[in-house]
N, CA, C and O atoms as CSV, one atom per row, in Angstrom:
chain,resi,resn,atom,element,x,y,z
A,1,MET,N,N,-6.571,2.018,11.046
A,1,MET,CA,C,-6.949,1.063,10.043
A,1,MET,C,C,-6.812,1.924,8.627
A,1,MET,O,O,-7.248,3.071,8.528
A,2,SER,N,N,-6.233,1.307,7.680
A,2,SER,CA,C,-5.982,2.042,6.403
A,2,SER,C,C,-7.284,1.931,5.583
A,2,SER,O,O,-8.124,1.065,5.826
A,3,THR,N,N,-7.415,2.853,4.597
A,3,THR,CA,C,-8.668,2.968,3.792
A,3,THR,C,C,-8.935,1.632,3.176
A,3,THR,O,O,-10.078,1.177,3.226
A,4,VAL,N,N,-7.961,0.964,2.595
A,4,VAL,CA,C,-8.103,-0.297,1.856
A,4,VAL,C,C,-8.609,-1.291,2.825
A,4,VAL,O,O,-9.562,-1.999,2.498
A,5,ALA,N,N,-8.038,-1.414,4.032
A,5,ALA,CA,C,-8.431,-2.396,4.979
A,5,ALA,C,C,-9.922,-2.145,5.452
A,5,ALA,O,O,-10.682,-3.079,5.709
A,6,MET,N,N,-10.277,-0.824,5.545
A,6,MET,CA,C,-11.687,-0.515,5.952
A,6,MET,C,C,-12.607,-0.977,4.786
A,6,MET,O,O,-13.676,-1.536,5.034
A,7,LEU,N,N,-12.218,-0.759,3.601
A,7,LEU,CA,C,-13.050,-1.136,2.440
A,7,LEU,C,C,-13.163,-2.689,2.350
A,7,LEU,O,O,-14.228,-3.200,2.003
A,8,ARG,N,N,-12.132,-3.399,2.642
A,8,ARG,CA,C,-12.081,-4.845,2.450
A,8,ARG,C,C,-12.869,-5.502,3.617
A,8,ARG,O,O,-13.037,-6.721,3.584
A,9,GLN,N,N,-13.363,-4.763,4.650
A,9,GLN,CA,C,-13.966,-5.390,5.857
A,9,GLN,C,C,-15.419,-5.716,5.299
A,9,GLN,O,O,-16.049,-6.501,6.007
A,10,PHE,N,N,-15.937,-5.344,4.382
A,10,PHE,CA,C,-17.409,-5.597,4.035
A,10,PHE,C,C,-17.322,-6.828,3.118
A,10,PHE,O,O,-16.682,-6.812,2.066
A,11,ARG,N,N,-18.055,-7.985,3.608
A,11,ARG,CA,C,-17.891,-9.225,3.068
A,11,ARG,C,C,-19.191,-9.828,2.728
A,11,ARG,O,O,-20.189,-9.529,3.383
A,12,ILE,N,N,-19.243,-10.623,1.787
A,12,ILE,CA,C,-20.509,-11.558,1.537
A,12,ILE,C,C,-19.900,-12.982,1.433
A,12,ILE,O,O,-19.083,-13.338,0.583
A,13,GLY,N,N,-20.447,-13.780,2.477
A,13,GLY,CA,C,-19.856,-15.231,2.512
A,13,GLY,C,C,-18.491,-15.232,2.635
A,13,GLY,O,O,-17.879,-16.154,2.096
A,14,GLY,N,N,-17.836,-14.312,3.288
A,14,GLY,CA,C,-16.333,-14.460,3.476
A,14,GLY,C,C,-15.435,-13.874,2.451
A,14,GLY,O,O,-14.207,-13.907,2.535
A,15,PHE,N,N,-16.086,-13.352,1.505
A,15,PHE,CA,C,-15.394,-12.871,0.254
A,15,PHE,C,C,-15.539,-11.246,0.296
A,15,PHE,O,O,-16.645,-10.761,0.536
A,16,SER,N,N,-14.494,-10.477,0.077
A,16,SER,CA,C,-14.375,-9.173,0.145
A,16,SER,C,C,-15.130,-8.599,-1.101
A,16,SER,O,O,-14.721,-8.835,-2.238
A,17,VAL,N,N,-16.200,-7.867,-0.871
A,17,VAL,CA,C,-17.019,-7.033,-1.918
A,17,VAL,C,C,-16.072,-6.036,-2.711
A,17,VAL,O,O,-16.289,-5.783,-3.896
A,18,PHE,N,N,-15.069,-5.512,-2.047
A,18,PHE,CA,C,-14.225,-4.597,-2.581
A,18,PHE,C,C,-13.247,-5.124,-3.594
A,18,PHE,O,O,-12.906,-4.452,-4.567
A,19,ASP,N,N,-12.795,-6.356,-3.349
A,19,ASP,CA,C,-11.865,-7.230,-4.216
A,19,ASP,C,C,-12.730,-7.467,-5.455
A,19,ASP,O,O,-12.288,-7.097,-6.543
A,20,PHE,N,N,-13.911,-8.045,-5.378
A,20,PHE,CA,C,-14.755,-8.297,-6.619
A,20,PHE,C,C,-14.974,-7.077,-7.460
A,20,PHE,O,O,-14.877,-7.065,-8.687
A,21,ALA,N,N,-15.301,-5.965,-6.640
A,21,ALA,CA,C,-15.733,-4.767,-7.492
A,21,ALA,C,C,-14.501,-4.106,-8.102
A,21,ALA,O,O,-14.606,-3.418,-9.118
A,22,THR,N,N,-13.405,-4.297,-7.527
A,22,THR,CA,C,-12.138,-3.620,-8.177
A,22,THR,C,C,-11.710,-4.538,-9.203
A,22,THR,O,O,-11.147,-4.043,-10.179
A,23,THR,N,N,-11.872,-5.767,-9.160
A,23,THR,CA,C,-11.530,-6.769,-10.314
A,23,THR,C,C,-12.279,-6.452,-11.480
A,23,THR,O,O,-11.684,-6.289,-12.545
A,24,LEU,N,N,-13.688,-6.330,-11.394
A,24,LEU,CA,C,-14.657,-6.173,-12.435
A,24,LEU,C,C,-14.383,-4.719,-12.916
A,24,LEU,O,O,-14.363,-4.560,-14.137
A,25,LEU,N,N,-14.176,-3.668,-12.143
A,25,LEU,CA,C,-13.870,-2.326,-12.675
A,25,LEU,C,C,-12.655,-2.200,-13.478
A,25,LEU,O,O,-12.611,-1.574,-14.537
A,26,GLY,N,N,-11.631,-2.838,-12.922
A,26,GLY,CA,C,-10.395,-2.829,-13.564
A,26,GLY,C,C,-10.382,-3.541,-14.846
A,26,GLY,O,O,-9.745,-3.090,-15.798
A,27,THR,N,N,-11.097,-4.702,-14.925
A,27,THR,CA,C,-11.237,-5.442,-16.197
A,27,THR,C,C,-12.094,-4.553,-17.102
A,27,THR,O,O,-11.697,-4.402,-18.257
A,28,TRP,N,N,-13.133,-3.993,-16.747
A,28,TRP,CA,C,-13.878,-3.193,-17.577
A,28,TRP,C,C,-13.102,-2.033,-18.213
A,28,TRP,O,O,-13.245,-1.772,-19.408
A,29,LEU,N,N,-12.333,-1.382,-17.464
A,29,LEU,CA,C,-11.502,-0.237,-17.909
A,29,LEU,C,C,-10.370,-0.651,-18.860
A,29,LEU,O,O,-10.060,0.096,-19.788
A,30,LEU,N,N,-9.766,-1.776,-18.664
A,30,LEU,CA,C,-8.728,-2.326,-19.405
A,30,LEU,C,C,-9.123,-3.183,-20.521
A,30,LEU,O,O,-8.243,-3.524,-21.312
A,31,SER,N,N,-10.315,-3.574,-20.691
A,31,SER,CA,C,-10.799,-4.429,-21.849
A,31,SER,C,C,-10.551,-3.977,-23.105
A,31,SER,O,O,-10.040,-4.726,-23.938
A,32,PRO,N,N,-10.893,-2.667,-23.395
A,32,PRO,CA,C,-10.531,-2.074,-24.632
A,32,PRO,C,C,-9.045,-2.278,-25.084
A,32,PRO,O,O,-8.769,-2.585,-26.244
A,33,LEU,N,N,-8.126,-2.097,-24.133
A,33,LEU,CA,C,-6.697,-2.211,-24.586
A,33,LEU,C,C,-6.334,-3.802,-24.771
A,33,LEU,O,O,-5.585,-4.163,-25.679
A,34,LEU,N,N,-6.874,-4.653,-23.918
A,34,LEU,CA,C,-6.774,-6.003,-23.933
A,34,LEU,C,C,-7.330,-6.491,-25.272
A,34,LEU,O,O,-6.669,-7.240,-25.991
A,35,SER,N,N,-8.529,-6.067,-25.593
A,35,SER,CA,C,-9.071,-6.589,-27.032
A,35,SER,C,C,-8.272,-6.066,-28.187
A,35,SER,O,O,-8.126,-6.761,-29.192
A,36,ALA,N,N,-7.772,-4.922,-28.088
A,36,ALA,CA,C,-6.970,-4.297,-29.246
A,36,ALA,C,C,-5.704,-5.189,-29.345
A,36,ALA,O,O,-5.299,-5.587,-30.438
A,37,GLY,N,N,-5.117,-5.479,-28.228
A,37,GLY,CA,C,-3.889,-6.249,-28.221
A,37,GLY,C,C,-4.155,-7.772,-29.004
A,37,GLY,O,O,-3.369,-8.253,-29.819
A,38,PHE,N,N,-5.311,-8.343,-28.609
A,38,PHE,CA,C,-5.634,-9.689,-29.020
A,38,PHE,C,C,-6.208,-9.484,-30.508
A,38,PHE,O,O,-6.047,-10.411,-31.301
A,39,ARG,N,N,-6.792,-8.453,-30.878
A,39,ARG,CA,C,-7.144,-8.205,-32.380
A,39,ARG,C,C,-5.920,-8.259,-33.190
A,39,ARG,O,O,-5.916,-8.883,-34.252
A,40,GLU,N,N,-4.933,-7.673,-32.774
A,40,GLU,CA,C,-3.513,-7.657,-33.461
A,40,GLU,C,C,-3.140,-9.151,-33.701
A,40,GLU,O,O,-2.490,-9.435,-34.707
A,41,LEU,N,N,-3.516,-10.097,-32.838
A,41,LEU,CA,C,-3.185,-11.390,-33.016
A,41,LEU,C,C,-4.289,-12.123,-33.770
A,41,LEU,O,O,-4.167,-13.331,-33.967
A,42,GLY,N,N,-5.300,-11.496,-34.178
A,42,GLY,CA,C,-6.378,-12.231,-34.937
A,42,GLY,C,C,-7.480,-12.811,-34.105
A,42,GLY,O,O,-8.226,-13.677,-34.562
A,43,ILE,N,N,-7.594,-12.316,-32.825
A,43,ILE,CA,C,-8.644,-12.831,-31.978
A,43,ILE,C,C,-9.579,-11.698,-31.469
A,43,ILE,O,O,-9.103,-10.715,-30.902
A,44,GLU,N,N,-10.842,-11.836,-31.666
A,44,GLU,CA,C,-11.895,-10.841,-31.386
A,44,GLU,C,C,-12.402,-11.216,-30.043
A,44,GLU,O,O,-13.045,-12.257,-29.906
A,45,ILE,N,N,-12.118,-10.324,-28.912
A,45,ILE,CA,C,-12.763,-10.666,-27.702
A,45,ILE,C,C,-13.522,-9.413,-27.113
A,45,ILE,O,O,-12.915,-8.416,-26.721
A,46,PRO,N,N,-14.922,-9.543,-27.081
A,46,PRO,CA,C,-15.615,-8.351,-26.719
A,46,PRO,C,C,-15.389,-7.948,-25.229
A,46,PRO,O,O,-14.725,-8.649,-24.465
A,47,ARG,N,N,-15.923,-6.893,-24.898
A,47,ARG,CA,C,-15.758,-6.439,-23.446
A,47,ARG,C,C,-16.485,-7.131,-22.492
A,47,ARG,O,O,-16.020,-7.259,-21.360
A,48,THR,N,N,-17.710,-7.657,-22.833
A,48,THR,CA,C,-18.403,-8.454,-21.953
A,48,THR,C,C,-17.702,-9.816,-21.744
A,48,THR,O,O,-17.822,-10.354,-20.644
A,49,ASN,N,N,-16.987,-10.406,-22.703
A,49,ASN,CA,C,-16.234,-11.587,-22.504
A,49,ASN,C,C,-15.085,-11.519,-21.368
A,49,ASN,O,O,-14.784,-12.433,-20.601
A,50,TRP,N,N,-14.549,-10.308,-21.430
A,50,TRP,CA,C,-13.449,-9.940,-20.529
A,50,TRP,C,C,-14.068,-10.016,-19.038
A,50,TRP,O,O,-13.458,-10.532,-18.102
A,51,LEU,N,N,-15.244,-9.489,-18.939
A,51,LEU,CA,C,-15.785,-9.467,-17.658
A,51,LEU,C,C,-16.337,-10.769,-17.174
A,51,LEU,O,O,-16.341,-10.951,-15.957
A,52,TRP,N,N,-16.767,-11.623,-17.899
A,52,TRP,CA,C,-16.953,-13.072,-17.625
A,52,TRP,C,C,-15.744,-13.731,-17.248
A,52,TRP,O,O,-15.773,-14.460,-16.257
A,53,LEU,N,N,-14.717,-13.586,-17.873
A,53,LEU,CA,C,-13.389,-14.262,-17.710
A,53,LEU,C,C,-12.486,-13.646,-16.411
A,53,LEU,O,O,-11.499,-14.221,-15.951
A,54,ALA,N,N,-12.971,-12.492,-15.967
A,54,ALA,CA,C,-12.033,-11.751,-15.175
A,54,ALA,C,C,-11.818,-12.604,-13.878
A,54,ALA,O,O,-10.660,-12.776,-13.498
A,55,ILE,N,N,-12.844,-13.141,-13.183
A,55,ILE,CA,C,-12.510,-14.003,-11.928
A,55,ILE,C,C,-11.870,-15.241,-12.175
A,55,ILE,O,O,-11.050,-15.663,-11.360
A,56,PRO,N,N,-12.208,-16.011,-13.428
A,56,PRO,CA,C,-11.403,-17.270,-13.466
A,56,PRO,C,C,-9.944,-16.971,-13.931
A,56,PRO,O,O,-9.061,-17.773,-13.625
A,57,ILE,N,N,-9.654,-15.864,-14.650
A,57,ILE,CA,C,-8.257,-15.511,-14.997
A,57,ILE,C,C,-7.459,-15.132,-13.717
A,57,ILE,O,O,-6.286,-15.436,-13.499
A,58,GLY,N,N,-8.335,-14.378,-12.856
A,58,GLY,CA,C,-7.673,-13.965,-11.437
A,58,GLY,C,C,-7.314,-15.208,-10.611
A,58,GLY,O,O,-6.298,-15.280,-9.919
A,59,GLU,N,N,-8.225,-16.173,-10.739
A,59,GLU,CA,C,-7.891,-17.467,-9.823
A,59,GLU,C,C,-6.800,-18.284,-10.488
A,59,GLU,O,O,-6.074,-18.997,-9.795
A,60,LEU,N,N,-6.649,-18.208,-11.865
A,60,LEU,CA,C,-5.483,-18.908,-12.514
A,60,LEU,C,C,-4.223,-18.178,-12.148
A,60,LEU,O,O,-3.188,-18.832,-12.017
A,61,VAL,N,N,-4.223,-16.938,-11.980
A,61,VAL,CA,C,-3.060,-16.186,-11.593
A,61,VAL,C,C,-2.748,-16.556,-10.163
A,61,VAL,O,O,-1.581,-16.828,-9.882
A,62,HIS,N,N,-3.682,-16.590,-9.236
A,62,HIS,CA,C,-3.400,-17.046,-7.949
A,62,HIS,C,C,-2.866,-18.447,-7.848
A,62,HIS,O,O,-2.019,-18.708,-6.994
A,63,LEU,N,N,-3.303,-19.331,-8.651
A,63,LEU,CA,C,-2.814,-20.791,-8.845
A,63,LEU,C,C,-1.317,-20.712,-9.130
A,63,LEU,O,O,-0.509,-21.354,-8.458
A,64,VAL,N,N,-0.937,-19.858,-10.210
A,64,VAL,CA,C,0.256,-19.848,-10.706
A,64,VAL,C,C,1.324,-19.270,-9.674
A,64,VAL,O,O,2.459,-19.739,-9.583
A,65,LEU,N,N,0.877,-18.259,-8.943
A,65,LEU,CA,C,1.815,-17.515,-7.997
A,65,LEU,C,C,1.662,-18.305,-6.652
A,65,LEU,O,O,2.423,-17.956,-5.749
A,66,GLY,N,N,0.832,-19.261,-6.411
A,66,GLY,CA,C,0.670,-19.952,-5.216
A,66,GLY,C,C,0.093,-19.157,-4.089
A,66,GLY,O,O,0.489,-19.419,-2.953
A,67,LEU,N,N,-0.800,-18.212,-4.269
A,67,LEU,CA,C,-1.456,-17.391,-3.400
A,67,LEU,C,C,-2.752,-18.213,-2.877
A,67,LEU,O,O,-3.559,-18.668,-3.688
A,68,LYS,N,N,-2.892,-18.362,-1.621
A,68,LYS,CA,C,-3.984,-19.122,-1.097
A,68,LYS,C,C,-5.127,-18.119,-0.593
A,68,LYS,O,O,-5.129,-17.699,0.564
A,69,THR,N,N,-6.114,-17.756,-1.549
A,69,THR,CA,C,-7.139,-16.760,-1.029
A,69,THR,C,C,-8.276,-17.817,-0.752
A,69,THR,O,O,-8.232,-18.970,-1.181
A,70,PRO,N,N,-9.347,-17.275,0.046
A,70,PRO,CA,C,-10.393,-18.138,0.330
A,70,PRO,C,C,-11.200,-18.579,-0.948
A,70,PRO,O,O,-11.647,-19.725,-0.962
A,71,LEU,N,N,-11.396,-17.826,-1.919
A,71,LEU,CA,C,-12.043,-18.324,-3.105
A,71,LEU,C,C,-11.225,-19.275,-3.870
A,71,LEU,O,O,-11.819,-20.147,-4.505
A,72,TYR,N,N,-9.823,-19.220,-3.897
A,72,TYR,CA,C,-9.011,-20.215,-4.543
A,72,TYR,C,C,-9.181,-21.461,-3.819
A,72,TYR,O,O,-9.389,-22.515,-4.421
A,73,GLN,N,N,-9.090,-21.380,-2.387
A,73,GLN,CA,C,-9.167,-22.698,-1.753
A,73,GLN,C,C,-10.612,-23.306,-1.966
A,73,GLN,O,O,-10.705,-24.525,-2.112
A,74,ASP,N,N,-11.639,-22.587,-1.990
A,74,ASP,CA,C,-12.953,-23.099,-2.315
A,74,ASP,C,C,-12.951,-23.798,-3.722
A,74,ASP,O,O,-13.516,-24.884,-3.858
A,75,VAL,N,N,-12.354,-23.213,-4.708
A,75,VAL,CA,C,-12.381,-23.738,-5.981
A,75,VAL,C,C,-11.503,-25.094,-6.066
A,75,VAL,O,O,-11.919,-26.074,-6.685
A,76,VAL,N,N,-10.439,-25.080,-5.495
A,76,VAL,CA,C,-9.525,-26.224,-5.483
A,76,VAL,C,C,-9.901,-27.348,-4.637
A,76,VAL,O,O,-9.362,-28.448,-4.760
A,77,ASP,N,N,-10.794,-27.106,-3.796
A,77,ASP,CA,C,-11.177,-28.124,-2.669
A,77,ASP,C,C,-11.819,-29.188,-3.369
A,77,ASP,O,O,-12.886,-28.951,-3.934
A,78,PRO,N,N,-11.257,-30.464,-3.414
A,78,PRO,CA,C,-11.910,-31.549,-4.175
A,78,PRO,C,C,-13.305,-32.083,-3.409
A,78,PRO,O,O,-14.150,-32.743,-4.014
A,79,SER,N,N,-13.420,-31.737,-2.111
A,79,SER,CA,C,-14.620,-32.428,-1.490
A,79,SER,C,C,-15.785,-31.421,-1.259
A,79,SER,O,O,-16.633,-31.637,-0.394
A,80,GLY,N,N,-15.803,-30.461,-1.947
A,80,GLY,CA,C,-17.020,-29.496,-1.710
A,80,GLY,C,C,-17.054,-28.401,-2.551
A,80,GLY,O,O,-16.356,-28.324,-3.562
A,81,HIS,N,N,-17.954,-27.414,-2.130
A,81,HIS,CA,C,-17.885,-26.020,-2.714
A,81,HIS,C,C,-18.350,-26.156,-4.240
A,81,HIS,O,O,-17.796,-25.473,-5.101
A,82,TYR,N,N,-19.347,-27.026,-4.548
A,82,TYR,CA,C,-19.711,-27.296,-5.817
A,82,TYR,C,C,-20.388,-26.162,-6.596
A,82,TYR,O,O,-20.297,-26.045,-7.818
A,83,LEU,N,N,-21.081,-25.328,-5.785
A,83,LEU,CA,C,-21.695,-24.120,-6.337
A,83,LEU,C,C,-20.699,-23.284,-7.102
A,83,LEU,O,O,-20.896,-22.906,-8.257
A,84,TRP,N,N,-19.510,-22.991,-6.325
A,84,TRP,CA,C,-18.462,-22.054,-6.842
A,84,TRP,C,C,-17.839,-22.932,-8.110
A,84,TRP,O,O,-17.537,-22.350,-9.152
A,85,LYS,N,N,-17.690,-24.153,-7.982
A,85,LYS,CA,C,-17.155,-24.877,-9.183
A,85,LYS,C,C,-18.078,-24.654,-10.368
A,85,LYS,O,O,-17.624,-24.450,-11.493
A,86,LEU,N,N,-19.332,-24.694,-10.113
A,86,LEU,CA,C,-20.332,-24.548,-11.243
A,86,LEU,C,C,-20.329,-23.229,-11.752
A,86,LEU,O,O,-20.357,-23.021,-12.965
A,87,ALA,N,N,-20.291,-22.127,-10.731
A,87,ALA,CA,C,-20.200,-20.712,-11.338
A,87,ALA,C,C,-18.899,-20.559,-12.136
A,87,ALA,O,O,-18.879,-19.794,-13.100
A,88,PHE,N,N,-17.856,-21.227,-11.788
A,88,PHE,CA,C,-16.631,-20.945,-12.562
A,88,PHE,C,C,-16.706,-21.516,-13.978
A,88,PHE,O,O,-16.205,-20.949,-14.949
A,89,ILE,N,N,-17.413,-22.761,-14.036
A,89,ILE,CA,C,-17.753,-23.341,-15.313
A,89,ILE,C,C,-18.488,-22.411,-16.136
A,89,ILE,O,O,-18.090,-22.120,-17.264
A,90,ILE,N,N,-19.569,-21.916,-15.618
A,90,ILE,CA,C,-20.522,-20.993,-16.286
A,90,ILE,C,C,-19.755,-19.743,-16.839
A,90,ILE,O,O,-19.868,-19.306,-17.985
A,91,MET,N,N,-18.981,-19.251,-15.877
A,91,MET,CA,C,-18.128,-18.019,-16.220
A,91,MET,C,C,-17.251,-18.297,-17.425
A,91,MET,O,O,-17.225,-17.532,-18.390
A,92,ILE,N,N,-16.497,-19.462,-17.346
A,92,ILE,CA,C,-15.602,-19.700,-18.444
A,92,ILE,C,C,-16.479,-19.975,-19.735
A,92,ILE,O,O,-16.164,-19.449,-20.802
A,93,VAL,N,N,-17.473,-20.724,-19.639
A,93,VAL,CA,C,-18.239,-20.954,-20.932
A,93,VAL,C,C,-18.712,-19.597,-21.479
A,93,VAL,O,O,-18.510,-19.320,-22.661
A,94,MET,N,N,-19.375,-18.693,-20.600
A,94,MET,CA,C,-19.831,-17.530,-21.199
A,94,MET,C,C,-18.809,-16.635,-21.746
A,94,MET,O,O,-19.012,-15.894,-22.708
A,95,GLY,N,N,-17.619,-16.730,-21.058
A,95,GLY,CA,C,-16.511,-15.896,-21.549
A,95,GLY,C,C,-15.882,-16.424,-22.771
A,95,GLY,O,O,-15.240,-15.629,-23.457
A,96,LEU,N,N,-15.972,-17.611,-23.127
A,96,LEU,CA,C,-15.517,-18.121,-24.212
A,96,LEU,C,C,-16.333,-18.114,-25.531
A,96,LEU,O,O,-15.850,-18.293,-26.649
A,97,ARG,N,N,-17.620,-17.887,-25.248
A,97,ARG,CA,C,-18.817,-17.964,-26.271
A,97,ARG,C,C,-18.556,-17.034,-27.271
A,97,ARG,O,O,-18.662,-17.374,-28.450
A,98,GLY,N,N,-18.177,-15.723,-26.909
A,98,GLY,CA,C,-18.356,-14.702,-27.919
A,98,GLY,C,C,-16.848,-14.412,-28.667
A,98,GLY,O,O,-16.709,-13.452,-29.426
A,99,ILE,N,N,-15.798,-15.306,-28.377
A,99,ILE,CA,C,-14.652,-15.092,-28.811
A,99,ILE,C,C,-14.508,-15.690,-30.267
A,99,ILE,O,O,-14.940,-16.829,-30.446
A,100,HIS,N,N,-13.987,-15.070,-31.223
A,100,HIS,CA,C,-13.848,-15.584,-32.584
A,100,HIS,C,C,-12.589,-15.147,-33.210
A,100,HIS,O,O,-11.983,-14.154,-32.807
A,101,LEU,N,N,-12.170,-15.917,-34.243
A,101,LEU,CA,C,-10.977,-15.378,-35.110
A,101,LEU,C,C,-11.350,-14.324,-36.019
A,101,LEU,O,O,-12.453,-14.317,-36.566
A,102,VAL,N,N,-10.415,-13.367,-36.218
A,102,VAL,CA,C,-10.724,-12.211,-37.145
A,102,VAL,C,C,-9.883,-12.535,-38.403
A,102,VAL,O,O,-8.701,-12.868,-38.324
A,103,ARG,N,N,-10.555,-12.418,-39.561
A,103,ARG,CA,C,-9.866,-12.654,-40.857
A,103,ARG,C,C,-8.996,-11.546,-41.093
A,103,ARG,O,O,-9.411,-10.410,-40.864
A,104,GLN,N,N,-7.763,-11.749,-41.553
A,104,GLN,CA,C,-6.857,-10.624,-41.831
A,104,GLN,C,C,-6.528,-10.585,-43.302
A,104,GLN,O,O,-5.780,-9.713,-43.745
């Protein structure tokens, strides 16, 4: 068993804790670079907003690439998983709240 496979075996509700942790850690580390890029475009996005938007952006990428993960399937399932859908709406709202245009 590889190291990554071993780390991905720890799950909460069918979802890999390692996947969520690496997503949030990677977003936290990359957010200054992402914010600087968007600042050049006149948009200010704080680090905490990137953290709120990390999971919804990841699921959007899965949608575009056609990757069927358990979380993706729960979110697009029209007949249930309303708690995940509510959590996604909250994450998107919290992520968009602090974003504002920068005067240049």
